[in-house]
N, CA, C and O atoms as a DFTB+ gen file, in Angstrom:
272 C
 N C O
     1  1       0.834      -1.177       0.000
     2  2       0.000       0.000       0.000
     3  2       0.881       1.244       0.000
     4  3       1.788       1.386       0.820
     5  1       0.599       2.117      -0.916
     6  2       1.327       3.374      -0.997
     7  2       0.643       4.403      -0.105
     8  3      -0.581       4.533      -0.136
     9  1       1.421       5.135       0.687
    10  2       0.857       6.124       1.590
    11  2       0.135       7.209       0.792
    12  3       0.641       7.689      -0.222
    13  1      -1.062       7.589       1.267
    14  2      -1.792       8.658       0.602
    15  2      -2.376       9.669       1.592
    16  3      -3.282      10.430       1.251
    17  1      -1.846       9.670       2.824
    18  2      -2.311      10.608       3.846
    19  2      -1.135      11.385       4.417
    20  3      -0.130      10.801       4.822
    21  1      -1.270      12.708       4.447
    22  2      -0.247      13.570       5.013
    23  2      -0.379      13.660       6.526
    24  3      -1.334      13.147       7.109
    25  1       0.586      14.314       7.152
    26  2       0.603      14.435       8.613
    27  2      -0.589      15.221       9.145
    28  3      -1.170      14.847      10.164
    29  1      -0.957      16.298       8.472
    30  2      -2.094      17.104       8.928
    31  2      -3.368      16.281       8.913
    32  3      -4.154      16.334       9.860
    33  1      -3.577      15.534       7.865
    34  2      -4.759      14.679       7.746
    35  2      -4.783      13.630       8.851
    36  3      -5.832      13.354       9.434
    37  1      -3.631      13.054       9.131
    38  2      -3.542      12.029      10.177
    39  2      -3.852      12.621      11.545
    40  3      -4.557      11.998      12.339
    41  1      -3.338      13.813      11.836
    42  2      -3.579      14.459      13.130
    43  2      -5.058      14.781      13.295
    44  3      -5.623      14.567      14.368
    45  1      -5.688      15.293      12.247
    46  2      -7.111      15.620      12.297
    47  2      -7.933      14.369      12.574
    48  3      -8.887      14.418      13.351
    49  1      -7.580      13.259      11.954
    50  2      -8.308      12.008      12.165
    51  2      -8.152      11.489      13.593
    52  3      -9.110      10.988      14.181
    53  1      -6.956      11.607      14.148
    54  2      -6.740      11.148      15.529
    55  2      -7.544      12.014      16.499
    56  3      -8.158      11.494      17.430
    57  1      -7.542      13.324      16.285
    58  2      -8.315      14.223      17.147
    59  2      -9.803      13.908      17.045
    60  3     -10.499      13.872      18.059
    61  1     -10.294      13.680      15.830
    62  2     -11.708      13.336      15.642
    63  2     -12.039      12.027      16.354
    64  3     -13.093      11.915      16.981
    65  1     -11.162      11.049      16.266
    66  2     -11.391       9.761      16.931
    67  2     -11.446       9.933      18.449
    68  3     -12.267       9.304      19.115
    69  1     -10.584      10.776      18.990
    70  2     -10.598      11.031      20.431
    71  2     -11.907      11.708      20.833
    72  3     -12.515      11.347      21.841
    73  1     -12.333      12.678      20.050
    74  2     -13.596      13.376      20.345
    75  2     -14.768      12.403      20.297
    76  3     -15.629      12.425      21.177
    77  1     -14.807      11.547      19.272
    78  2     -15.886      10.557      19.163
    79  2     -15.905       9.634      20.380
    80  3     -16.971       9.326      20.913
    81  1     -14.734       9.198      20.815
    82  2     -14.649       8.305      21.974
    83  2     -15.131       8.995      23.243
    84  3     -15.879       8.410      24.027
    85  1     -14.706      10.230      23.445
    86  2     -15.124      10.975      24.633
    87  2     -16.636      11.167      24.634
    88  3     -17.284      10.986      25.664
    89  1     -17.203      11.533      23.482
    90  2     -18.653      11.717      23.398
    91  2     -19.402      10.434      23.747
    92  3     -20.422      10.472      24.435
    93  1     -18.897       9.307      23.274
    94  2     -19.568       8.034      23.528
    95  2     -19.401       7.591      24.982
    96  3     -20.380       7.231      25.636
    97  1     -18.184       7.614      25.483
    98  2     -17.918       7.063      26.806
    99  2     -18.383       7.960      27.953
   100  3     -18.504       7.493      29.085
   101  1     -18.645       9.240      27.678
   102  2     -19.240      10.105      28.702
   103  2     -20.755      10.043      28.667
   104  3     -21.419      10.619      29.530
   105  1     -21.306       9.356      27.689
   106  2     -22.751       9.212      27.599
   107  2     -23.448      10.359      26.888
   108  3     -24.678      10.427      26.887
   109  1     -22.688      11.258      26.287
   110  2     -23.286      12.373      25.558
   111  2     -24.012      11.881      24.316
   112  3     -25.105      12.355      24.003
   113  1     -23.413      10.938      23.611
   114  2     -24.030      10.324      22.431
   115  2     -24.165       8.832      22.726
   116  3     -23.180       8.164      23.041
   117  1     -25.385       8.315      22.623
   118  2     -25.616       6.905      22.947
   119  2     -26.343       6.218      21.804
   120  3     -26.675       6.837      20.793
   121  1     -26.579       4.953      21.981
   122  2     -27.350       4.184      21.014
   123  2     -26.591       3.908      19.734
   124  3     -25.364       3.806      19.719
   125  1     -27.355       3.790      18.660
   126  2     -26.791       3.442      17.358
   127  2     -25.833       4.515      16.855
   128  3     -24.785       4.203      16.290
   129  1     -26.192       5.767      17.060
   130  2     -25.324       6.861      16.621
   131  2     -23.994       6.815      17.380
   132  3     -22.936       7.033      16.790
   133  1     -24.047       6.539      18.658
   134  2     -22.834       6.441      19.456
   135  2     -21.931       5.309      18.994
   136  3     -20.717       5.479      18.878
   137  1     -22.525       4.164      18.733
   138  2     -21.732       3.034      18.231
   139  2     -21.138       3.333      16.859
   140  3     -19.999       2.960      16.579
   141  1     -21.900       4.001      16.011
   142  2     -21.389       4.376      14.690
   143  2     -20.195       5.317      14.825
   144  3     -19.223       5.195      14.080
   145  1     -20.261       6.253      15.767
   146  2     -19.132       7.162      15.988
   147  2     -17.905       6.425      16.502
   148  3     -16.785       6.729      16.093
   149  1     -18.101       5.459      17.395
   150  2     -16.967       4.684      17.905
   151  2     -16.323       3.870      16.782
   152  3     -15.097       3.801      16.685
   153  1     -17.138       3.263      15.946
   154  2     -16.609       2.487      14.819
   155  2     -15.872       3.401      13.841
   156  3     -14.786       3.061      13.372
   157  1     -16.460       4.560      13.533
   158  2     -15.806       5.516      12.646
   159  2     -14.490       5.995      13.255
   160  3     -13.496       6.156      12.547
   161  1     -14.488       6.221      14.559
   162  2     -13.256       6.614      15.240
   163  2     -12.177       5.545      15.149
   164  3     -10.999       5.855      14.971
   165  1     -12.585       4.284      15.271
   166  2     -11.623       3.179      15.146
   167  2     -11.044       3.116      13.739
   168  3      -9.851       2.867      13.563
   169  1     -11.883       3.340      12.748
   170  2     -11.413       3.364      11.356
   171  2     -10.456       4.534      11.157
   172  3      -9.419       4.388      10.511
   173  1     -10.804       5.700      11.714
   174  2      -9.915       6.859      11.617
   175  2      -8.557       6.567      12.238
   176  3      -7.525       6.912      11.662
   177  1      -8.548       5.935      13.405
   178  2      -7.277       5.601      14.055
   179  2      -6.459       4.615      13.226
   180  3      -5.251       4.783      13.057
   181  1      -7.129       3.589      12.715
   182  2      -6.419       2.581      11.924
   183  2      -5.807       3.194      10.671
   184  3      -4.645       2.937      10.356
   185  1      -6.583       3.999       9.960
   186  2      -6.061       4.602       8.736
   187  2      -4.969       5.628       9.043
   188  3      -4.067       5.833       8.231
   189  1      -5.042       6.267      10.198
   190  2      -4.000       7.227      10.581
   191  2      -2.681       6.520      10.847
   192  3      -1.623       7.001      10.443
   193  1      -2.740       5.384      11.523
   194  2      -1.508       4.683      11.852
   195  2      -0.835       4.052      10.638
   196  3       0.389       3.928      10.610
   197  1      -1.610       3.653       9.641
   198  2      -1.002       3.053       8.449
   199  2      -0.823       4.061       7.322
   200  3      -0.252       3.728       6.284
   201  1      -1.304       5.291       7.509
   202  2      -1.165       6.389       6.535
   203  2      -1.772       6.053       5.183
   204  3      -1.292       6.516       4.149
   205  1      -2.814       5.258       5.190
   206  2      -3.459       4.871       3.937
   207  2      -4.962       4.847       4.126
   208  3      -5.469       4.236       5.067
   209  1      -5.677       5.516       3.226
   210  2      -7.131       5.528       3.265
   211  2      -7.655       4.940       1.958
   212  3      -7.437       5.521       0.896
   213  1      -8.345       3.795       2.015
   214  2      -8.864       3.180       0.795
   215  2      -9.847       4.088       0.042
   216  3      -9.893       4.064      -1.188
   217  1     -10.616       4.871       0.762
   218  2     -11.565       5.777       0.125
   219  2     -10.836       6.840      -0.700
   220  3     -11.305       7.225      -1.771
   221  1      -9.699       7.310      -0.205
   222  2      -8.903       8.280      -0.957
   223  2      -8.453       7.697      -2.292
   224  3      -8.396       8.409      -3.294
   225  1      -8.136       6.418      -2.308
   226  2      -7.716       5.765      -3.547
   227  2      -8.849       5.756      -4.562
   228  3      -8.633       6.017      -5.745
   229  1     -10.055       5.456      -4.099
   230  2     -11.208       5.425      -5.000
   231  2     -11.534       6.803      -5.569
   232  3     -11.913       6.926      -6.734
   233  1     -11.386       7.838      -4.740
   234  2     -11.726       9.200      -5.151
   235  2     -10.554       9.877      -5.862
   236  3     -10.755      10.841      -6.601
   237  1      -9.339       9.384      -5.648
   238  2      -8.159       9.960      -6.295
   239  2      -7.521      11.085      -5.499
   240  3      -6.885      11.966      -6.077
   241  1      -7.681      11.069      -4.181
   242  2      -7.102      12.103      -3.323
   243  2      -5.787      11.598      -2.747
   244  3      -5.654      10.427      -2.390
   245  1      -4.819      12.508      -2.665
   246  2      -3.530      12.191      -2.044
   247  2      -3.084      13.411      -1.255
   248  3      -2.729      14.426      -1.855
   249  1      -3.092      13.343       0.074
   250  2      -2.684      14.468       0.904
   251  2      -1.255      14.325       1.405
   252  3      -0.792      15.134       2.209
   253  1      -0.563      13.308       0.936
   254  2       0.814      13.078       1.332
   255  2       1.700      14.122       0.645
   256  3       1.498      14.461      -0.521
   257  1       2.695      14.626       1.405
   258  2       3.593      15.632       0.860
   259  2       4.433      15.038      -0.261
   260  3       4.838      13.877      -0.205
   261  1       4.682      15.832      -1.256
   262  2       5.520      15.411      -2.388
   263  2       6.990      15.506      -1.998
   264  3       7.408      16.497      -1.399
   265  1       7.776      14.489      -2.330
   266  2       9.194      14.515      -2.046
   267  2       9.928      15.112      -3.250
   268  3       9.633      14.794      -4.402
   269  1      10.881      15.978      -2.950
   270  2      11.618      16.659      -4.036
   271  2      12.689      15.786      -4.609
   272  3      13.399      16.201      -5.525
């Protein structure tokens, strides 16, 4: 897999995942919506750690910095 996520994108995803987790585990968001946020947060964390987003490949987006 070729990396297609830059550092800024990865940081934003990790922050979003943390926010989703806090909302769910504090009971602010519950039920199906809460579980969906936790799952989305897990996906965000996984894609951040491997620096690859399959959806970006389908859409043709690459936020990774270009090397000179």
